[in-house]
C-alpha positions in Angstrom: 258.2 135.0 116.1 255.1 133.4 116.2 252.3 135.8 116.8 249.2 133.4 118.3 246.8 134.9 120.8 245.5 133.1 123.9 242.6 131.2 122.2 245.0 130.1 119.3 247.2 129.0 122.3 244.5 127.3 123.9 243.6 125.4 120.1 247.7 124.5 119.9 247.8 122.6 122.9 244.4 120.4 122.5 246.4 119.1 119.8 248.4 116.6 121.7 248.2 113.9 123.8 250.1 114.8 126.9 251.7 111.7 128.9 253.7 111.2 131.8 256.8 112.2 129.9 256.3 113.4 126.1 253.2 115.6 125.2 252.8 113.4 121.2 251.5 115.5 118.7 248.4 114.0 117.4 247.7 115.9 114.3 249.3 116.5 110.6 252.8 115.6 110.6 255.0 116.3 107.8 256.8 113.3 106.1 259.5 112.9 108.8 257.8 112.7 111.5 257.4 116.3 113.1 254.6 117.8 113.8 252.7 120.4 111.7 250.6 123.4 112.8 248.9 125.2 110.7 248.5 128.9 111.8 247.6 132.2 109.6 248.0 131.0 106.3 251.8 129.1 107.0 252.5 125.7 108.6 254.8 125.6 111.7 256.8 123.0 113.0 255.1 122.0 115.6 257.4 121.9 118.6 259.2 125.1 117.3 255.8 126.6 117.9 255.6 125.0 121.3 259.1 126.6 122.4 257.9 129.7 121.4 254.8 130.0 122.8 256.1 129.2 126.1 259.7 130.8 126.3 259.8 133.2 123.6 261.3 133.8 120.2 263.8 131.3 118.7 267.1 133.1 117.9 268.4 133.6 114.7 270.2 130.5 113.2 269.9 128.1 116.1 267.7 125.1 116.1 264.8 123.5 118.7 266.1 120.3 119.6 264.3 117.7 121.7 266.2 115.6 124.7 263.9 113.0 124.2 264.5 113.2 120.4 261.3 112.2 119.7 260.0 114.5 116.4 256.2 114.4 117.6 256.9 115.6 120.7 255.7 119.1 121.7 256.8 119.4 125.8 258.1 122.2 126.5 260.3 120.8 128.8 261.6 118.9 126.4 262.8 121.5 124.4 266.0 123.7 124.1 267.7 125.4 121.8 271.0 124.7 119.8 
């Protein structure tokens, strides 16, 4: 689970451009196109961080998937676990 305070949450959300549909990650990316968020000396996939910030811990063994199939999207409404 990501341990993140309110100040860091605010910093996280500023790294995306919110469009009417997807919230596009505008900073560092992994080679496969997923957002990369640096936090406490670790690099976390941005969509996983977004999911945890809004919904809490990701159940062990599950992935965070996109309904929009856009790896740069961090819109919590587009994320689900499976």
